[in-house]
N, C-alpha and C positions, 0 to 999 in steps of 0.2 A: 757490602753496602753499595747502593746506587747513588750516583750524583748526576745533577743536571746543571750544565754550564749554560748560562744565558748570555748571549751577545746580541743586544737589541731584540729583534723578534726571533732570532735563530736559537734553537735549543739543541744541545749536544748531550746525549745520554752516555754516561761513563759507568761501566760496571767493573771497575778495578780500583786499586789503590791510587790516590791522586799523586801526581808528580810534585816535587818541591815547588815548582812554579805555580801549579794549580792550587796548592795549599795556601799560597799568598793572596789569592783572589778573595775579594770580600764575599761574605756569606749573605744569602738572602733571608735574613731573619730580622725580627723587630725587637729592639731593645729600647726600653724607656730611657730617658735622659740620665737618671741617677745611675742605672746599671751600666750604661755606656761610660760614664765618668769613672765609676769604680773600676771597670775593666781596663780603661786606659791608664788609670793610676797604678794598676798592677803590671803595666808595661805589656798589655795584651797586644798581640798581632794576629792576623788571620792564620798565618802558618802555625801558630801555637794552639789552635783550636782543639786538636786531638791529644795534646800533652796534658799531664796533670797540672792543675793550677798551682803556682808557687804560693808559699805561705804569705799571709799579709805582712807587709813590712812593720817592724817594731819601731815606733817613734816615741820619743820622750815628750811628755806634756809639761809645759811650764807650770809651776805651782799656782794654785788659785790665789787671788788677792789676799785671802785670809792667811796664806802661808801654808795651808794644808793641801797636800797633793790629792788628785782625784783617785778614787779607789780603783784598783786594777779590775779588769773585766772578770766576771765570774764564769764558771763552766757553763751556766745556763745561758749567759749572753753570747757565748761563742756558738751556740746552736739555736740562735733566734730563727724562727720559721720564716721561710720565704714563700710568698704567695705567687704561684705561676699560673699563667693563662696561655692556652694554645689555640690557634685559629685553624679550623679545618673547613673547607668549602666543598660542596657537592653539587653537580649540575642537576641531579634529581632529588627531590624532596624525600622520596622513599629511602634512598641510600643514606642521606643525612640522618633521618630518623632512626634507621636501623643501627647506624654507628653510635648515635646518641644513646640508644637503649643498651647497647653492648657496653659502652663506657660507664653508664650508670651502674650496671651489674658489677663492673669491676671496681666500683667505689669512687669514681671520679664525680665531681660536681659539674653539672652540664647545663648550659643555656643553648637552646636549639630554636632557630628562627630563620626567616628569610634574611639573606645578607643585605648589606647596605646598597649593593648594586641592583637589588630588586629582582635578580635572576637566580643566583645560586643560593643554596641552603647553607647557613652557617651553623657549625657545631663548635661552640666555645667551651673549652675544657679547662676546668680550674682544679688545682690541687696545691697542697702545701708540702714543702720539703724543709728539713733543717738546713741551715746554711752550709753544713759540712757534707751534704749529699750531692755534690756536683756530678758524680758518676751516675747517680740515680736519675738526675735531670736529663742526662744524655740518653739513658735507657728509655725513659718515658717518651722523649722526642722520637727516638727510633721506632718505638712501638706505635706511636700515633701516625708517623709517616707511612709505615707499612699498612696500618688499618685504613687510612685514607686512600692509599693507592689500590688496595684490594677492592674498594667500593667505588672506584672511578672518581675519587676525590683528590683534593690537593691540600697538603699541609702548608700553611701560609705563615709560619713563624710563631714566636712566643714573646711574652712580656713577663718580666719579673718585678713585682712590687717589693722594693727594698724596705727593711724594717726602719722605723724612725728612731 
């Protein structure tokens, strides 16, 4: 895996396992507010990013005013789908369109257009995972980072829409 450490305008390319100190640095990815709150509630820290996520804490719920307890979660609610979006930017429109076409062939939902900066081409990649597929989310991210890099582009983070 390749890492890029950013210090202001300085970029350092690292092609090795990160040191414990480097693992504690914050990651350059975008999380929406709800996902950030969820991860912090799980005691997430940057250095834990490559470790398996701990199971969600079990909490007791006080009885409803009627005296009846809330029903326990069902197996289907434990696998509520998560909607993920990934942002890829390309300096050349032709590269962005080529990546968009490739990802459509792979079954991803794609939005492809000029980026908000008016210069780069945005490929916005959408897909759905069950909430139990954390490892699959990392695999998709790695795949998208490689694909962007192969086409002179940049992977610029992801968002996860949490179920309601």
